[in-house]
MARPAFI-100501 format. One record per residue (C-alpha): residue number from 1; x, y, z. Coordinates in steps of 0.2 Angstrom, whole numbers, plus 5000, padded with zeros to 4 digits. Example, Ala and Ser with C-alpha at 12.3 -4.5 7.8 and 13.67 -1.06 7.14 Angstrom:
REM MARPAFI-100501
NODE seq    X    Y    Z
NODE   1 5062 4978 5039
NODE   2 5068 4995 5036
//
This chain:
REM MARPAFI-100501
NODE seq    X    Y    Z
NODE   1 4816 5011 5045
NODE   2 4833 5005 5051
NODE   3 4838 5020 5063
NODE   4 4852 5016 5075
NODE   5 4855 4999 5068
NODE   6 4874 4997 5067
NODE   7 4875 4980 5059
NODE   8 4871 4976 5042
NODE   9 4862 4959 5043
NODE  10 4865 4955 5025
NODE  11 4848 4946 5024
NODE  12 4854 4932 5034
NODE  13 4851 4924 5051
NODE  14 4864 4927 5064
NODE  15 4873 4910 5063
NODE  16 4873 4911 5044
NODE  17 4880 4928 5044
NODE  18 4894 4924 5056
NODE  19 4899 4908 5046
NODE  20 4899 4919 5030
NODE  21 4910 4932 5038
NODE  22 4922 4919 5045
NODE  23 4923 4911 5028
NODE  24 4926 4927 5019
NODE  25 4940 4932 5032
NODE  26 4948 4915 5030
NODE  27 4948 4917 5011
NODE  28 4955 4934 5013
NODE  29 4970 4928 5024
NODE  30 4974 4914 5012
NODE  31 4972 4923 4995
NODE  32 4977 4941 5002
NODE  33 4963 4948 4991
NODE  34 4945 4943 4987
NODE  35 4931 4949 4976
NODE  36 4914 4951 4984
NODE  37 4899 4963 4985
NODE  38 4902 4980 4992
NODE  39 4890 4976 5007
NODE  40 4899 4960 5012
NODE  41 4916 4969 5010
NODE  42 4910 4983 5021
NODE  43 4903 4971 5034
NODE  44 4919 4961 5034
NODE  45 4930 4976 5038
NODE  46 4924 4979 5056
NODE  47 4923 4960 5059
NODE  48 4941 4956 5053
NODE  49 4951 4971 5058
NODE  50 4950 4968 5077
NODE  51 4956 4951 5073
NODE  52 4972 4957 5064
NODE  53 4975 4969 5079
NODE  54 4973 4954 5091
NODE  55 4986 4944 5080
NODE  56 5000 4957 5083
NODE  57 5001 4949 5101
NODE  58 5007 4931 5097
NODE  59 5001 4923 5113
NODE  60 4990 4907 5116
NODE  61 4975 4917 5122
NODE  62 4975 4929 5107
NODE  63 4977 4913 5095
NODE  64 4962 4905 5104
NODE  65 4952 4921 5102
NODE  66 4956 4923 5084
NODE  67 4953 4904 5081
NODE  68 4936 4905 5089
NODE  69 4931 4918 5075
NODE  70 4939 4910 5060
NODE  71 4937 4892 5064
NODE  72 4951 4887 5052
NODE  73 4969 4881 5058
NODE  74 4978 4886 5042
NODE  75 4970 4903 5041
NODE  76 4975 4906 5059
NODE  77 4992 4900 5057
NODE  78 4994 4911 5041
NODE  79 4988 4926 5050
NODE  80 5000 4924 5065
NODE  81 5015 4919 5055
NODE  82 5015 4930 5039
NODE  83 5002 4944 5040
NODE  84 5005 4950 5058
NODE  85 5024 4953 5057
NODE  86 5021 4962 5040
NODE  87 5008 4974 5048
NODE  88 5016 4975 5065
NODE  89 5020 4994 5064
NODE  90 5004 4999 5056
NODE  91 4992 5006 5069
NODE  92 4976 5002 5059
NODE  93 4968 5002 5042
NODE  94 4974 4985 5037
NODE  95 4961 4982 5023
NODE  96 4957 4992 5007
NODE  97 4940 4991 4998
NODE  98 4941 4995 4979
NODE  99 4925 4996 4970
NODE 100 4926 4986 4953
NODE 101 4909 4989 4945
NODE 102 4893 4979 4944
NODE 103 4890 4960 4943
NODE 104 4882 4955 4926
NODE 105 4869 4943 4932
NODE 106 4860 4954 4946
NODE 107 4869 4971 4944
NODE 108 4876 4969 4962
NODE 109 4889 4982 4966
NODE 110 4906 4972 4967
NODE 111 4922 4976 4976
NODE 112 4939 4970 4979
NODE 113 4945 4969 4997
NODE 114 4963 4967 5000
NODE 115 4977 4969 5013
NODE 116 4985 4986 5011
NODE 117 5003 4979 5014
NODE 118 5001 4964 5003
NODE 119 4997 4972 4986
NODE 120 5012 4969 4975
NODE 121 5006 4981 4961
NODE 122 5004 4995 4973
NODE 123 5020 4992 4982
NODE 124 5029 4991 4965
NODE 125 5022 5007 4959
NODE 126 5027 5015 4976
NODE 127 5045 5009 4973
NODE 128 5045 5016 4955
NODE 129 5038 5033 4962
NODE 130 5052 5034 4974
NODE 131 5065 5030 4960
NODE 132 5057 5044 4949
NODE 133 5058 5056 4964
NODE 134 5077 5053 4966
NODE 135 5080 5055 4947
NODE 136 5071 5072 4947
NODE 137 5081 5078 4962
NODE 138 5097 5073 4954
NODE 139 5092 5082 4938
NODE 140 5089 5098 4947
NODE 141 5105 5097 4956
NODE 142 5114 5093 4939
NODE 143 5107 5108 4931
NODE 144 5115 5121 4942
NODE 145 5132 5111 4941
NODE 146 5131 5112 4922
NODE 147 5128 5131 4923
NODE 148 5143 5134 4934
NODE 149 5156 5128 4921
NODE 150 5148 5139 4908
NODE 151 5151 5154 4920
NODE 152 5169 5149 4923
NODE 153 5172 5146 4904
NODE 154 5171 5165 4899
NODE 155 5183 5169 4913
NODE 156 5195 5156 4907
NODE 157 5194 5163 4889
NODE 158 5198 5180 4894
NODE 159 5215 5177 4901
NODE 160 5219 5166 4886
NODE 161 5215 5181 4875
NODE 162 5227 5192 4885
NODE 163 5241 5180 4883
NODE 164 5242 5181 4864
NODE 165 5242 5200 4866
NODE 166 5256 5199 4878
NODE 167 5266 5187 4866
NODE 168 5264 5200 4851
NODE 169 5274 5214 4860
NODE 170 5287 5201 4866
NODE 171 5290 5197 4847
NODE 172 5294 5215 4842
//
C-alpha cells in the first residue's frame, strides 16, 4: 500500500528520477511542448512550476538555484530570457497536461504537456473568439438601428400624402 506517499517514484532510483525530471524540464523549455506518459507529466508539473516561479525574479541567486535543478545553461537562459517575461503576470498554473490516448507498443497512457502561454493554436483561437464576439455585438447594435429608419419612414410618408391633397385644392 502507498498511503501518505506524496511522490510518484516512477519505478526509478532517486538519482535517475531527478535526472529524468531535469531532462524533461529542459526539453519542455526548449520545445515549449513535449509528449510523454501521463505519470511523468504529472510528476514533472510539481517539479517544474516552482522553478518557473523562481525565474520571475531575475537575480543571480535564483539563476543558480534553477541551474542546480536543470543543469543546462541553454535551458536556464531560455527560461529567464523568454519564458519568465511572458508569464510575469500569471500567478501560477503555467503548465497544461492534455491526454492524447494510449501508446501503441505497451498501451501506456500518453499526454502532451505544454506551457499555457506558449500554445500558438490556443492563442489564435482565443483571438478569433474575441473577433467573433465583437461582430456579434455590432450585429445586435445594427439591428435596432435598422428598425429605427423603418419606424421613421411611415411618418415621412404621411406628410407626403397630405401634400398632394393640399395641391389639389390649390389647383381648383
